[in-house]
C-alpha positions as CSV (number, residue, x, y, z in Angstrom):
1,M,20.3,17.6,-7.3
2,T,21.0,15.2,-10.1
3,D,18.3,12.8,-11.5
4,Q,20.3,9.9,-10.0
5,E,20.4,11.6,-6.6
6,R,16.7,12.2,-6.7
7,L,16.1,8.6,-7.7
8,E,18.2,7.4,-4.8
9,L,16.4,9.6,-2.3
10,E,13.0,8.6,-3.5
11,A,13.9,4.9,-3.3
12,A,15.3,5.4,0.2
13,A,12.1,7.2,1.3
14,F,10.0,4.5,-0.2
15,R,11.9,1.8,1.6
16,S,11.5,3.7,4.9
17,L,7.7,4.0,4.2
18,L,7.5,0.2,3.6
19,Q,9.5,-0.5,6.8
20,H,7.2,1.8,8.8
21,L,4.1,0.1,7.4
22,R,5.5,-3.3,8.2
23,S,6.3,-2.3,11.7
24,R,2.7,-1.1,12.2
25,P,0.4,-4.0,11.2
26,D,-2.0,-2.7,13.8
27,V,-2.9,0.1,11.4
28,Q,-5.6,-1.4,9.3
29,N,-5.9,-0.7,5.5
30,I,-9.4,0.6,5.9
31,D,-8.2,3.2,8.4
32,M,-5.4,4.2,6.0
33,M,-8.0,4.5,3.2
34,N,-10.3,6.6,5.3
35,L,-7.6,9.0,6.4
36,T,-5.3,9.2,3.4
37,G,-7.2,7.8,0.4
38,F,-4.6,5.0,-0.1
39,C,-3.5,1.8,1.6
40,R,-1.0,-1.0,1.3
41,N,-3.0,-2.5,-1.5
42,C,-2.9,0.8,-3.4
43,L,0.9,0.8,-3.0
44,S,1.1,-2.7,-4.4
45,K,-0.9,-1.8,-7.4
46,W,1.3,1.3,-8.0
47,Y,4.4,-0.9,-7.6
48,K,3.1,-3.4,-10.2
49,A,2.1,-0.6,-12.6
50,A,5.6,0.8,-12.3
51,A,7.1,-2.6,-13.1
52,D,4.7,-2.9,-16.1
53,D,5.8,0.5,-17.3
54,I,9.4,-0.5,-17.5
55,G,8.9,-4.1,-18.7
56,I,9.6,-6.0,-15.4
57,A,7.6,-9.2,-15.1
58,L,5.8,-9.0,-11.8
59,T,2.5,-10.5,-10.7
60,A,0.0,-8.8,-8.5
61,D,0.7,-11.3,-5.8
62,Q,4.5,-10.7,-6.0
63,A,3.8,-6.9,-5.8
64,R,1.7,-7.4,-2.7
65,E,4.4,-9.5,-1.1
66,E,7.0,-6.8,-1.8
67,I,4.7,-4.2,0.0
68,Y,3.5,-6.4,2.9
69,G,6.8,-8.2,3.4
70,M,5.0,-11.6,3.4
71,P,2.4,-13.3,1.3
72,Y,-0.8,-11.2,1.4
73,S,-2.9,-14.2,2.7
74,E,-0.5,-14.6,5.6
75,W,-0.7,-10.9,6.5
76,K,-4.5,-11.0,6.3
77,S,-4.7,-14.0,8.6
78,K,-2.3,-12.5,11.1
79,Y,-3.3,-8.9,11.2
80,Q,-6.4,-8.0,9.3
81,K,-9.5,-7.4,11.5
82,E,-13.1,-7.2,10.5
83,A,-14.0,-3.6,9.6
84,S,-16.5,-2.0,12.1
85,A,-19.7,-0.4,10.9
86,E,-18.1,3.0,11.6
87,Q,-15.1,2.2,9.5
88,Q,-17.3,0.9,6.7
89,A,-19.4,4.0,6.8
90,A,-16.4,6.3,6.7
91,F,-15.0,4.3,3.8
92,T,-18.3,4.7,1.9
93,K,-18.3,8.4,2.6
94,A,-14.7,8.8,1.5
95,S,-15.3,6.7,-1.6
96,D,-18.1,9.1,-2.6
97,K,-15.3,11.7,-3.1
98,G,-13.7,9.6,-5.8
99,P,-11.0,7.0,-6.0
100,A,-7.4,7.3,-4.9
101,A,-4.9,7.6,-7.6
């Protein structure tokens, strides 16, 4: 596999991941964090860091909009629910293991 082919496959897989996440707004970020150690916000931070690394001007808000498919404030008002005590406890326990990348 060439570097270009790998790049194209990785980009396609990332686009599929974003589409999947956008089709599942019922999956809360805290649940993702508790199960996987990352969430949509982590992806937006990684996206911005990648832009920074190669000199592309991108704000944190623009990166979030790329990941969420809409402004973050809109996504929050439409889909984000208050975390339950159990979700918060699981997050605290998972956070004790150390931060996600």
